[in-house]
Structure formats: C-alpha cells, structure tokens
N, C-alpha and C positions, 0 to 999 in steps of 0.2 A: 582615414579612408584607405582601405586596402586596394591597391591598384597594381596588378602584376604586369599589365600591358597598357602603355599610355595611348595606344591606338583605340582603346575602349573609352577614353575620356578626352574628347576633343571639343572644339567650338561648334561642331556640327551636331553633336548629340543634343537631344531635347531634355528639358527638365521642368519641374514645377516646385513650388514652395508651399509648405503647410505650417500653420501655427494655430494654437487655440488659446492665446493669451494676448494681452496688451502690455506695453511698457509704461510703468509709472515713473514718477520723478526719482524715487528711490532706486528703481531698477536701472534707470539711465546713469545715475551716479555710481552704482555698483559696476556697470560696464566700463565707465571711464576711469574710475579710481582703483578698482580691485582687479577686474578681469584683464584690462588692457596691459598693466605691467606684467602679467603672466604670459599672455599669448601674443602681444604686440598690437600696434595700432592698425596694421593692415588686416589682421584677422577680425578685429572689431569692426572695421569698415566693411568687410565682407558680410559680417553678421547684420549690420544695419541695412546694407543694401538688400539682403534677402528679406529682412523684416518689412521693408517698404514695398515689396512686391504685392502685398495685400494692404488695402486701406487701413489706416490706424484705428478706425472705429469699427472694424469688422474682423472676423476670424474665418478660417477655412483654408481653401486652396487658391492658388494663383493660376493664371493662364499658363498653358504649355508653350514654352518658347525654346529657342536654341541657345546654347550656352555662349554663343557669340556675344550676347548682351553682357554677360558677366566679364568676359575678357576685355571688351571695349570700355565698359564703365569703370573698371578698376585699373585700366591702363596696362594690362598684361599682354605681352606678345603671344599670339596663338601658335607657338612652336613648342618644341619638346621642353625647353627650359621654363617657359611660361606655364605649361601644364603641370610640371613638377612643383612649381612654386605655388600654384593655386591648390593643388592636392595637399601640399604641406600646410597651408594656412587653414584649409577646411579640417584637416586632421587635428590641428591645435584646438579648434573650437569643439570638436568631438571629444577630445581628451578631458576638457574641463566641464563637459556636460551642457554645452550650449547648442549643440547640433547633432542630429542623427541623419546619416546619409544611407539611402536605400537604392539599390540598382535593380531595375525591372527589365526583364527580357521581353521584347516585343517580337512575337513569332511572325507577324505579318511582314515586318520589315527586316527581320533577322538582325536586330540591333538592340542596343541598350537605351533605356531612359533612366533619368535620375530624379529622385525625390529628396528634397532637403527639408527635413522637419526641424523647425526651430523650437528650442526649449527655453523657458524663462530663466533668467539668472536667479541664483539663490538669494534669499533675504539675508541681511547682515547676520541675524542670529544663526540661521542654518549654515551660512558659509563659514563663520568662525568656529562653529561646532564640528566642521568636517576637517579632520586632521591633515589628510594629504594635501588638500587645497591650501590650508593655512601654512603648511611647511613649504609648499612651492612658492607662495607669496613671500615668505620670509627669505628664501634663497634669492629671490629677485630684487627685493627692496630693503631687506634687513629687518632685524627683530624689532628695533625701536620704532621704525616706520610702520610696521604692522600694528604695534600697540597704539601708536598715535592715530592711525587710520581707523582702528576699531573704536576709539573714543569719539571720533567725529560723527559716527552714525548714531550715537545714543545721547539723549538729553536726560540727565539724572533728575530724579524726583526731589522735591524740596526736603530739607532735613526735618522740618516740623511735620511734614506729611508722613515720612517714613516711621516716625515715632508713633503716630496715631493709627497706622495701618494694621496694628496687631489685632484690633477688634473689628476688622472689616467684615461686613455682612452683605451678601448678595441679595438685593431686594428687587431684582429685575423680574418682570412678568414674562412667562412663556407665551408661545404663539397662540395656543388654543384658549388662553384666558382672555384674549382680545378678539380673535377672529374665529368665526364658525364657518365651516365648509359644508356645502351640500353634497355629502358623500352618497346619498341615495340614488343620484342620477349619474350614470357613467357615460361620459361623452367619448364614444369610440372614434368618432371622426377627428376630434382634437388629438387623441392619443396617436392615431395613425398619421396625422399630419406632422406631429412633433417627431415621430420616429423617422419619417421620410426626410425631413430637413435637418436631422441631427448630423453633426459633424463627426465622422468616424474615420479611423485610419485607413481601413480597407472596406469599401462598400460591400454589404452583404454578409459581413462577418461580425459576430458578436463576441464581446469579451467573455472569457471563461474565468472561473474561480482559480484555476491553475493554468498558467500560460503554457502553450504548446512548445515543445522542443523544436527549435528552428535548425535549418541547415548549418548556420554559422556556429551554433552550439556544439554540433557534432564535428565539423571539419576542423575546428580549432583544437580539439582534444584528440583527434584521431592520429595515430602514428603515421609518419610519412613513409616509413619503410614497409608498411603492411601490404600484404598481397591484395587485400580488399580495398585499398585506397582508391583505385580507379573506379570501383563500383560505387563507393561513397560519394565521389566527386560528381557522378551522374545524377545524384539525388537533388542537385541544386535547382533544377527546373522540373523535376518529376514530383508534382504535388500529390499524386495518388500514392506513390511509394512512401512519401513522408507522412501521409495520413495513416498508412498501415503501421509505420514505426511509432507514431504518436499513440495509436490505439493500444499497441502492446505496452508502451511505456506507462500509459495511464492505468492499464489493467493491472500491471504488476508493480506499480509504484517505482519505476526506474528513474534514476537521475541521469543527466547527460554522461557522466563518467561511466556509470553501469552500462548504459546503452552503447557507448563506444567499445567497451570490452566485449560485449556480445556480438556486435557487428564485426569485430576483428577475428572472430572464430571461424573455423572452416565449416562449410556446409550451410551458411546463412544466405548466400547469394547463388543464383543460377549462373551458368557461364555467360549469359547475356546481361547480367547485372541486376536481375529482378530479385526482390526480397522474397525468400521462402517463408511464408507466414507460419507454417506448422513448425519448422525448425527453430525460428526465432521465438515462438511462443514456448516451445519445449525448454529451450535454454533459459528463457526468462522465468519460467515456472520453477526450474531448479534453483536459480539464483534467489527467487522470492522465498522459497521454502528454507533454504540455507540461512537467509537473513532472518527469517522468523525464528529459527532454532537458536541463532546467536542472540537475538533479542530476548528470547525466553531465558537463556542462561544468564544474561545480564540482569534481568529482573529478579531471578532467583538469588543471584549473588548480592544484589542491592538489598533485597529483603532480609537476607541473613545478616548483613552489616547493621541494618536498622534494628533488627531484633537483638543483636549482641549489645549494641549501644544502649538500647532501652533497658535491657536486663542489667547492664553494669550500673546504670544510673538509678535503678530501682523504680522505673516507671510502670513496670508490669503490675505491681501491687496497687498503684494509684488508679490505674485505669482498668482493673480487672472487672469483667462484667458480672452482674449478680447471677446467682444460681437460678436456673430455670426449672420449673417443675414439669412433670409429664402427666398428662391425663391418662386414666386407665384404658380408654378406648384406643390409645396409640401405643400401648405396651407391646413390645416384641418379646419373643421367647428367648430364654437364656440358652446360649450354646452349651454343648455338653462339657466343654473344658472349664466352664465357669460354675457348674452346678454345685461343686463343693466349696466354692470361694464366696459366692454372694447369692442373694435371692433376687427375684424378678424386679423388686422395687429398686434395690441398689444398682442393679445392672442397667436399668433404663435411665436412672439419674446420671450414672457415669457416661452412658451413651449420649445424653443430651448436653452435658456440661464439660466433659473432659476434652482437652485438645487431642487431635488425632494422633500426634506423636506419642503421647502417653497411652492412648488406647491401643496402638499397635504394640507397644511393649508388653501389654498384659496378655497378648495372644502368643507370645514367644517366650520360651524359658530363658533364652539368652538374649543376644543382641538382635535387633531387627535387621533383616537383610537389606543391604544398601540399595539394591535395585528396586525393592518394594518401597522403601522410603522415598526414593527419587520419584516414583510414579505419583504418589500422593502429594509430594511437595510441588510437583508441576500442576496438579489439579487445584491445589490451594492457591499458589502464587500466580499462575498464568491463566487458568480458567476461572479464577475468582469464585469457586464454589464455597459456600459457607461451611464453617467448621462442623456444625451439627449434622449437615447433610453428608459431609465426608464420613462422619462416624457411622451413620446409617448405612452408607455404601460399604464401609469396612465390615460391618456386621453382616450385611447381605452376602458379601464375597466369602467371608470366613465360614458362614453357615453353609453356603453352597459347596465349598471345597470339603468341609468336614462331613457332609452328608454322603460322601462316597461317589460324587459325580466325576465324570471323566474330564471336565473342563479344568484347565490349568490357569492359574492366576498370572497371566503374562500382561505385558504393557498394552498390547492392542485390545485385549479383552476388557481390561479395566477402563481404558480411555473410551472405548465404545459405549460402555454403560454411563460413564460420566458425561459424555457429549449428549447422550440421549436425555439425561436428566436436565442438562442445560437447555436443550431445545424445548422440553416440556415445562420450563420455568419452575423447576423443583428447587425452591430456595428457602424452605422452612423445614423444620423437623417433621411436622405433621404431613406435609406433602411428600416428604421422602419415605415415610412409613407407608403411606397409601401407595406410593409407586412400587415399593418392593412387594407389597401384598398383591398388587395387580400382576406383577411379573410372576409371582409364585402361582397364581391361579392359571395364568397362561401356560406355564410349564406343566402344571398338573393335568390340564386338558390334553396337552400334547403327549404326555407319557401314560395315558390311560390304557393303551394297548401295547405296553412294553413287552418285548420278548423275554423268554426265560433267561435265567442267569447262565452265563457261559457263552451266550451267542452275541454276536456283534450287531449292534443296531445301526442301520443306515438311514440317512436322511437325504431325500431327493428334492432338489429345488424345482418348484413349479414355474416353468418358464414357457411362454408361448401357448399356454392352455393344454399342454400335453400331460397326460396322466402318468403317475410314477409307475415303475416297472413292478409287475406282480410278484409277490413272494411265492416261490416254488416250494411246495411241501417236501420235506426230506423224509426218507424211509427211516423209521425208528426201529432199532434192534432191541427187543425186550428179552432176549436170551432163549426164546423158545423156537427160534428158526432152525436150530440144528437137530431137533428130535424128529424122527421118522417112525411111523408105525410099521408093523410087519406086513399088513396088506399093501401099503404104499411101496414098501421095499420090494415085495414080490412083483408088483406091477411094473416097477422100474427095471427089474432084471429081465422080465419078459419083453419089454420094449427094446432093451439093449440087444437081446438075442435076435429079435426080428430085424433090426437094423443091420446086424452083423451078417445074417443070412442073405439079405438083399444085396449086400455089397459083393458077396462071393459069387452069386449068380451073375451079376453084371460083369465080373472079371472073366468067367468061363465063356461067355458068349462072344467076347472080343476075339478076332482071328489072331 
C-alpha cells in the first residue's frame, strides 16, 4: 500500500471489502501453514477479519463503514504509529497476492475511500510452482521444513495403481451427450437479470480483451526529474485524459514503457496539463512505424538464417515443389533481352517455377543491384507474396522499363504495385497474369492521344470536379516564314514611307 501522507489513511476514512470466492479447508490450511510464516500472524488476522465482512455463503461487496472498526477490532491505536503498522500489514498481504487495495477519490466530500479486494490463496500445486514465493518460505522456515510442508499437502497414489495407470483411458461422457438445451428460445429477461446482478469490479464497465493502461502503470515508470511529471500526476483523477491516452496506446499498440517515453517528450501537454491528442498521435505513429521497420528487418534476418540452415542440411531438395505447367492462355510475351536465349514456352516455364532470386539474375549481365534485391526480399518475407506472383511482377516491371517508359524502378513504385496486388487478392500465377494484362489495357487507353516525340507529357489530377488546363497550340515553323514576294515587299516599303512622312508632319506643327 503506497501511502505518502498518513493523513489520507485514518480511522475516519470509509472503506468496503469485496471478494468473489470462498475459503475451503485446503485454503484455510494454506493460510495458517504456508502464508502465515511469510507475512505473520497479524497480517493473516487482518485477512480473516476482512473476509468475514461478507457472509461465508455469499460473495460480492460489504457495507461501507469507517476504518475505526478495523483499528478497534485488531487492537491498533488510531495514531501515527498504529496507522503505519496497519499499512505495513496490508502491504505484506498485497506482496504475496492475497489483497489488492484501491483508493477512490470522492469529489462530493473531497476525501478518499478505500476498497479492499481479497484474493484467494494459491492451491498447493500453484504455490510450490511459484519460485519467488517458495524461496521466501524457505528463507522464513528453512529448506527441509518447506519440503516437509509440501509433502503434507499430497497423498500419494498406491504403487499398484501407478503401475496400471499407463493404459488409462478417459471414458467420461460430455455434457451434450446427457443433456439437451432448448436453444431455439432466447430468454432475454433472464440474460438481462443475470447481467444486472452479476458481481463486477466496477459497475458499468466491461472487461476487455486487453486491459487498459492505468495511472499506476504510468506513474511507476515515469522519471521523477521530468518536466512533464507534474502534468502526469494530474492524470490520477482525470478519467477523460486517461481515456485519450488509452485510445492512442490501443491504436498504435503501445506498452506502458513506450507510453511513458512519449509522454516525457516536449509538446505533448499544454501549459495547463491537457494532453494534445494530435501531437501524441503523431509521435505514437512515428514510433509505430519505426517498430514495424525493425520487425521487418528481424523477420528478414530470421528467414535468411532458416534458409541457410535448410540449405546446409539439404532440406531444399527434399521439400522442393514439383514443376508447374503454364496454360497457353496465360502465356506472356518474351522480353527483348530473352529472344535470343529462349522461346516463349521456356520463358513462361521459368517464370512459373524459378525462384525470384534466380529470375532477377537472368535480367542482369552481372550482379543484381542490392537495393533491387532488398525490395523483392521485403515483398517476399514481409508481404508474403507468393513466388510465382513475384516473378510475374518482375516481368511486368522489366518489360515496362525496357519499353522506353519514363517510369523508374524505385522502391515506392514497386511497393505500390505489390500492395495493390495484395489488396486485390492476387495470389496465383493466373491472377497475376490477368492483373498485368488489365494494367496494360488501362495504360493503352490512357496513352491513346500521346503527344509527339520530343514534347513533355503532363498529367493533371482531377480533384474537386475541375477540368484540366487546356493545351495551348504552339506556332509551328515550317521554314517558309522567311520568304517574301516582290509585291509584298513593295507594299511594306510603301507603308514604311507613309509612317515616316506622318511623323515628320507631327514634328513640324509643334511650336
């Protein structure tokens, strides 16, 4: 129990007890024989006193009372020494997993309330399988006493029974072999009533598959010397801000450690201590993307190790897939660089069955550029695109570049096509061939009115319904603009003389 100010824990504060279990004879023996040597007799007395706040035949919550009852029943003086002692005994129960204490702030009274949630003692099998609890018990009573105590909780099976248990067969009947339920009629009233009387930790809140990050998870990991420490401490009673933080943590899969690092950065809080959602989301998005890149690199490195080990052990030959044939309707054309090396049948068989690493080597006279190999390695290991689809993608890209297009084979361009294939569920050779044929048709329609060679083609994005800018026709010089006939030359000279004479008359009239 973390208590920085004992004035927040007095006999005047109110409390309640909750539990969802009952104590059996084995549990009572575990408390007296195992837990009591570890935490002391007074702590076990406090545990039993809290347990008796709720009737033994029931579970749920007790009435709200003042902590004066605990002090008086246990014989503890309601002073500073007694408060410290009671806090220490409750902390011992919390440390061994028998108690959880929650402090609730009551805004109407501007004071605290306490909830003591009791937890059941571990079974003998679970306790002695927990290393830190077993070592603590050994430090308290000794090694041989622990072994003797462990033997007292088990009754060994007979020797003749253990010899015959090798051929044990479970002949028990399941539930639905005996009982039949009327599942055609849904009793909504019964379900609603069960939901209303169900015992929950916090009324109105439902359990999630992933528990939310609480204030204690953040404040325990947050550095004390941080500038944002004062803002984080204000989150204790600000459930709206904690909801925003948990939303970002769930969206970007942040752990409490990652969340503390982000909250410690500048620009996350306003001067008043409010969380800036946009700034926190931006930093969380950067962290998420960096983590994805590191995960991709780890997956690639792990796949390389597996491939090297399998190659060293000769597993590739044993698990090599059989050669797949290609139907004539799915044949693709042979690129120009392969016309002298193979025919259309050989090329399509190679495209269907060769690994993409060897296919890339056939397109280059020397070594394959490392950046290009990294691109397709990421598509293979991280995007999980099948090998034959990657080969069709390589053929499509190499054909596009070799045809004289202006598009360069960079990472963004290749990954854009690969992601489009993944979205469209292109996972077979036939689907991949149909995909590149559809793309070629689209490009053919878009380039039907291509400009003449030597001019730069512009593409305008249609946004907001606005039409693209009109193409302004340029004056073409065919070489005949410089020739002038004699009649045209005489008319031009006559016009020039008239202009010159009019200028002289205007000069002479001026005073």
